[in-house]
N, C-alpha and C positions, 0 to 999 in steps of 0.2 A: 504494500500500500504506500502511496505517496500523499502526504498532506503538506502541500506547498513545498518548502525546502526540507521537510522532515520525512525520513523513511520510517517504516514500521510495519505493523501487521495486526491481525485480529482473527478471532474465530467467529463463525456464524452458523446459525441453523435456519433453514428456509423450508417451508412446507405450505402448500396451498395458498400462496399469496401472503403468508405471514413470515416475518424475518426477525431474528434476534441476533444482534452483534455484541459479542463479549470479548473480554481479554484484549482490549485495544491497547497497543503500545506504540510509541514513536520515540525518535530521538527528540531532544528538547532544545533544538536550535531556535533562536529568535529569527523569524522570517520577515520582519519589518512591520511597521504600523498598519499598512494596507492589507496585510495577509488575512485570509479567511480560514487559516488552518484550525484555529480553536473552534470556530463555528461549525466547520466541517466535522470535526471529531465529536462535538456535542450532538450534532444531528445523527451521526452514526450510533451513538450511545442510546438514543431514544427511538431508533428505527423500529417500526412495527409492521409495516406492510410494504410490498413491492409489486411492480407489474413490469413485464417486458413487452414492448410493442415494437416490432421490427428490430432496428438496431439500437433502441433506446431502453434503458433501465431507469425506472423511477422508484425511488425509495421515499416513503413518507413516515415521519416520526409521530409520536403520540401528541406532539404539540401542533400537528397539522402542517409543519414545514416540509417541503418537498425538495429533493435533490434529483437531478436528472443527469444521467451519464450516457454517452453515445459511443458506439464502436466506430472507429475510424476505418473506413474501407478504402484501400488504395486501388486505383485503376490505372493500368499502364497504357 
């Protein structure tokens, strides 16, 4: 896992659209005032549901905030 300038990892369980992310760890480098690394990690800690649509993964936390991730597909 990459949280801005910090590397790390986590464990997760996913079943039927429900997700739980645990054991989150990262290095503790300061990534700058504009970094969203802490918000990203907090949202992972509260993750409750997920949906995959095409190349997009959306994770929603118990607070209603959503994070959307996209697979990058290269075409030659």
